[in-house]
C-alpha positions in Angstrom: 36.0 69.7 -8.8 34.3 66.3 -9.0 36.1 63.5 -7.3 36.0 60.0 -8.7 33.6 57.7 -6.9 35.2 54.9 -5.1 34.0 51.4 -6.2 32.0 49.6 -3.6 33.8 46.7 -2.0 32.2 43.4 -2.4 31.8 41.2 0.7 34.1 38.3 0.4 33.1 34.7 1.0 35.4 34.6 4.0 33.6 37.6 5.5 30.2 36.0 4.9 31.4 32.9 6.7 32.6 34.9 9.7 29.2 36.8 9.8 27.3 33.5 9.7 29.4 32.0 12.5 28.9 35.1 14.7 25.1 35.2 14.1 24.8 31.5 14.6 26.8 31.7 17.8 24.6 34.6 19.2 21.5 32.6 18.3 22.9 29.6 20.3 23.6 31.9 23.2 20.1 33.3 23.4 18.4 30.2 22.2 20.0 26.9 23.4 19.1 24.2 21.0 17.8 21.0 22.4 19.1 17.7 20.9 19.9 18.5 17.2 17.6 21.5 16.8 18.5 23.9 13.9 17.9 27.6 13.3 14.4 27.0 12.1 13.3 25.5 15.4 13.0 21.9 14.1 14.5 19.1 16.3 15.0 15.4 16.1 11.6 14.8 17.7 10.0 16.8 14.9 11.5 14.4 12.4 10.3 11.4 14.4 6.8 12.8 14.9 6.5 13.5 11.1 7.5 10.0 10.3 5.1 8.6 12.8 2.2 10.6 11.4 2.8 9.7 7.8 3.3 6.0 8.5 0.1 5.9 10.6 -1.9 7.6 7.8 -0.5 5.2 5.2 -1.4 2.2 7.4 -4.9 3.5 7.8 -5.4 3.8 4.0 -4.0 0.3 3.5 -6.1 -1.1 6.3 -9.2 0.3 4.6 -8.2 -1.0 1.2 -7.5 -4.5 2.5 -10.7 -4.5 4.5 -12.6 -3.6 1.3 -10.8 -6.4 -0.5 -12.7 -8.9 1.6 -15.9 -7.9 -0.1 -17.3 -11.0 -1.8 -18.3 -10.6 -5.5 -21.4 -12.7 -4.6 -22.4 -10.1 -2.0 -22.1 -7.4 -4.7 -24.0 -9.3 -7.3 -26.7 -10.5 -4.9 -27.2 -7.0 -3.6 -28.6 -6.1 -7.0 -31.5 -8.6 -6.7 -34.0 -6.2 -5.1 -33.2 -3.2 -7.3 -34.0 -2.2 -10.9 -30.4 -2.9 -11.8 -30.8 -6.3 -10.3 -33.3 -7.2 -13.0 -30.7 -6.6 -15.7 -28.0 -8.5 -13.8 -30.3 -11.5 -13.2 -31.4 -11.4 -16.9 -27.8 -11.4 -18.1 -26.8 -14.2 -15.7 -29.8 -16.3 -16.9 -29.0 -15.5 -20.5 -25.4 -16.6 -20.0 -26.5 -19.9 -18.6 -28.9 -20.5 -21.5 -26.2 -19.6 -24.0 -23.7 -21.8 -22.1 -26.1 -24.7 -22.4 -26.4 -24.1 -26.2 -22.5 -23.9 -26.5 -22.1 -27.1 -24.5 -24.6 -28.9 -26.6 -23.0 -27.9 -29.8 -19.6 -28.9 -28.5 -20.9 -32.2 -27.4 -22.5 -32.8 -30.8 -19.2 -32.0 -32.6 -17.3 -34.2 -30.2 -19.8 -37.1 -30.6 -19.8 -37.0 -34.4 -16.0 -37.0 -34.4 -15.9 -40.1 -32.2 -18.6 -42.0 -34.0 -16.4 -42.0 -37.2 -14.2 -44.4 -35.2 -16.2 -47.7 -35.4 -14.1 -49.2 -32.6 -15.1 -46.4 -30.2 -18.8 -46.5 -31.1 -19.1 -50.3 -30.9 -18.4 -50.3 -27.2 -21.4 -49.5 -25.0 -19.1 -48.3 -22.2 -18.1 -45.3 -24.4 -21.7 -44.5 -25.2 -22.6 -44.7 -21.5 -19.7 -42.4 -20.5 -20.7 -39.9 -23.2 -24.3 -39.8 -21.8 -22.9 -39.3 -18.3 -20.8 -36.5 -19.7 -23.9 -34.8 -21.0 -25.6 -34.9 -17.6 -22.4 -33.7 -15.9 -22.0 -30.8 -18.3 -25.6 -29.8 -17.7 -25.1 -29.7 -14.0 -21.8 -27.7 -14.4 -23.4 -25.0 -16.5 -26.5 -24.7 -14.3 -24.5 -24.6 -11.1 -21.6 -22.5 -12.3 -22.2 -20.0 -9.6 -21.9 -22.6 -6.9 -18.7 -24.1 -8.4 -17.1 -20.7 -8.7 -18.3 -19.8 -5.3 -16.5 -22.7 -3.7 -13.3 -21.9 -5.7 -13.5 -18.3 -4.4 -14.1 -19.3 -0.8 -11.3 -21.8 -0.8 -8.6 -19.5 -2.2 -9.9 -16.4 -0.4 -8.9 -18.1 2.8 -5.3 -17.3 1.9 -6.3 -13.6 1.7 -8.1 -13.8 5.1 -5.0 -15.2 6.7 -3.0 -12.2 5.4 -5.6 -9.4 6.0 -7.7 -10.5 9.0 -4.9 -10.0 11.4 -4.2 -6.6 13.0 -0.7 -6.2 11.7 0.7 -2.9 10.5 1.6 -3.2 6.8 4.3 -0.6 7.6 6.0 -1.1 11.0 4.3 1.1 13.6 3.8 -0.8 16.9 2.7 1.3 19.8 3.3 5.1 19.7 4.3 6.9 22.8 3.8 10.6 23.8 7.1 12.5 24.4 7.1 15.8 26.3 9.3 18.8 26.1 8.9 21.9 28.2 10.4 25.0 26.5 11.4 27.5 29.2 14.6 29.0 27.7 15.7 30.6 24.5 14.6 33.7 22.6 15.0 32.6 19.0 13.4 29.2 19.5 10.4 30.9 21.2 10.0 33.3 18.3 10.0 30.5 15.8 7.7 28.3 17.8 5.1 30.8 18.9 5.6 34.0 17.0 7.1 37.4 17.6 4.0 39.0 19.0 3.2 36.2 21.5 6.8 36.1 22.6 7.0 39.8 23.5 3.6 39.6 25.3 4.7 36.6 27.4 8.0 38.2 28.0 6.3 41.3 29.5 4.0 39.2 31.6 6.7 36.8 32.7 4.6 33.8 31.9 6.4 32.2 29.0 6.4 28.4 29.5 5.3 26.1 26.6 4.9 22.3 26.7 5.2 20.5 23.4 4.1 16.9 23.0 5.2 14.5 20.2 3.5 11.2 19.3 6.4 9.0 18.2 6.4 5.3 17.1 9.8 3.8 17.5 9.1 1.0 15.0 8.2 3.7 12.3 11.2 5.8 13.0 13.5 2.8 12.8 12.4 2.2 9.2 14.6 5.3 8.3 16.9 5.5 11.3 17.7 2.0 12.7 20.2 3.5 15.2 17.7 5.9 16.8 17.9 6.0 20.6 14.9 6.5 23.0 15.9 7.1 26.6 12.5 8.0 28.1 9.6 10.3 27.2 10.9 13.4 29.1 12.8 15.2 26.3 14.2 17.8 28.7 15.9 15.0 30.8 16.5 12.5 27.9 16.7 14.3 24.5 16.3 12.0 21.5 19.5 11.4 19.6 20.5 9.9 16.3 23.9 10.1 14.8 22.5 10.3 11.2 20.4 13.4 11.9 23.4 15.2 13.5 24.9 15.4 10.0 22.2 17.5 8.6 19.7 20.1 9.8 16.5 18.5 11.0 14.5 20.8 8.7 16.4 19.5 5.7 15.8 15.9 6.9 12.0 16.6 7.0 12.1 18.1 3.5 14.1 15.1 2.2 11.5 12.7 3.6 8.5 14.4 2.0 8.9 12.8 -1.5 9.0 9.4 0.3 5.8 10.1 2.1 4.1 11.3 -1.1 5.1 8.2 -3.0 4.1 5.8 -0.2 0.6 7.4 0.1 0.2 7.3 -3.7 1.0 3.6 -3.6 -1.6 3.1 -0.9 -4.3 4.8 -3.0 -3.2 2.8 -6.1 -3.8 -0.4 -4.0 -7.2 0.9 -3.2 -7.9 1.4 -6.9 -6.6 -2.1 -7.7 -8.8 -3.6 -4.9 -11.9 -1.9 -6.3 -11.0 -3.0 -9.9 -10.6 -6.6 -8.5 -14.1 -6.6 -7.1 -15.4 -5.4 -10.5 -13.5 -8.2 -12.2 -14.6 -11.0 -9.9 -18.2 -9.8 -10.2 -18.1 -10.0 -14.0 -16.5 -13.5 -13.8 -19.3 -14.5 -11.4 -22.1 -13.5 -13.9 -20.5 -14.9 -17.0 -18.9 -18.0 -15.5 -21.3 -20.5 -17.2 -19.9 -19.6 -20.7 -16.3 -20.5 -20.2 -17.2 -23.5 -18.1 -19.3 -24.8 -20.9 -16.1 -25.4 -23.0 -15.4 -28.4 -20.8 -17.8 -30.2 -23.1 -15.2 -30.7 -25.8 -11.6 -32.0 -25.5 -10.6 -29.5 -28.1 -11.9 -26.4 -26.2 -11.5 -27.4 -22.5 -8.4 -25.3 -22.3 -10.6 -22.2 -22.3 -12.3 -23.4 -19.1 -9.0 -24.2 -17.5 -7.6 -20.8 -18.3 -10.7 -19.2 -17.0 -10.4 -21.0 -13.7 -6.7 -20.1 -13.5 -7.4 -16.4 -14.1 -10.1 -16.5 -11.5 -7.8 -18.0 -8.9 -5.1 -15.5 -9.8 -7.4 -12.6 -9.4 -8.5 -13.9 -6.0 -4.9 -14.4 -4.9 -3.8 -10.9 -6.0 -4.5 -9.4 -2.5 -2.3 -11.9 -0.8 0.5 -11.2 -3.2 0.3 -7.4 -2.4 0.3 -8.1 1.3 3.4 -10.3 1.0 5.1 -7.5 -1.0 4.6 -5.1 1.9 6.0 -7.6 4.4 9.1 -8.1 2.3 9.4 -4.3 1.8 9.4 -3.7 5.5 12.2 -6.1 6.0 14.1 -4.8 3.0 14.0 -1.2 4.2 15.4 -2.1 7.6 18.2 -4.1 5.9 19.1 -1.2 3.6 18.9 1.3 6.5 21.5 -0.8 8.4 23.8 -0.9 5.4 23.4 2.7 4.2 21.9 4.7 7.1 22.4 8.1 5.5 21.2 7.3 2.0 17.6 8.4 1.4 17.9 7.7 -2.4 18.0 4.0 -1.9 14.9 4.1 0.2 13.1 6.0 -2.5 14.3 3.4 -5.1 13.0 0.5 -3.0 9.7 2.3 -2.5 9.3 2.9 -6.2 10.1 -0.8 -6.8 7.3 -1.6 -4.3 4.9 0.6 -6.4 5.9 -1.1 -9.6 5.4 -4.5 -7.9 1.9 -3.5 -6.8 1.0 -2.4 -10.3 2.3 -5.8 -11.6 0.8 -7.8 -8.8 -1.9 -9.1 -11.1 0.7 -10.5 -13.6 2.7 -12.0 -10.7 -0.4 -13.8 -9.3 -1.1 -15.2 -12.8 2.5 -16.5 -13.0 1.9 -18.3 -9.7 -1.1 -20.0 -11.3 0.9 -20.9 -14.4 -0.5 -18.2 -16.7 1.7 -16.1 -18.9 
């Protein structure tokens, strides 16, 4: 006679919680957790070391970008002189000067005929003399457009040098220190840190003793955790502590910080692209400068030359605008971290705002110069 099978009992949520507490308690007995270590073996110092590494890498990318930004467009253009490409560049530059002289002459003729209609103007020899002087001046402006633009570049680029020639960290970093932790106790931690096979080998030999070192920058850490405490580099005697990381597992904290690091590095590479594009733009302005400057010959077209000079200055100043953005960003992150120490989302929002600002840095520098 078949008996009815008894339905399997499902494990209740309460039972699952009890099991988790028992397992977690046993793990703590066999593997004492240092500072705020979690079951995955991550500790507060792992968070701090990860922040330090990513901030350092970002600063290195930015430093290279801003160093490249000091490349003069004249060095780029003049470097072509001894090459086959230089023949084309020189030919284009000479052709632009020739065409600029033609444009200036035509504009001067139109301007002269318009003024000679006015008998009162043409009857005064002073006006004729000034017009002849204007012809000479315009010829010199067109033929020496490179020199004029070069002085404008050198003058306004001094602002960029003041911002980029210093050894400042664009993200706070300061001096990183090496923190040491000697792991002598704990089964689970050893298994996570070194691996099951190595642990059992060392257990049999009685030689298990591992020293871990962490390179940590206090300034970098305090971007995210302004209340972080550092009481010496011996982590066994002075474990790192931070009230905010005690709320969550360090592993989770590391995971939550990864999007931030990805975005900040992406912004650094975008800046590098902007810097390279800026060198292209300034080099093109250098070659074709005689053409817009030739429009100074006529009162009706001189706004073209003025706008060209404004755009040129704005392009030069774009680097200084980006540097100032980073300085403001560093101060803003600390301010927000003090107000909302456990909110990563606000930090991401500020970072994205920085990225948008970098993309629009060209438009902002133009507004500074009164364009747009």
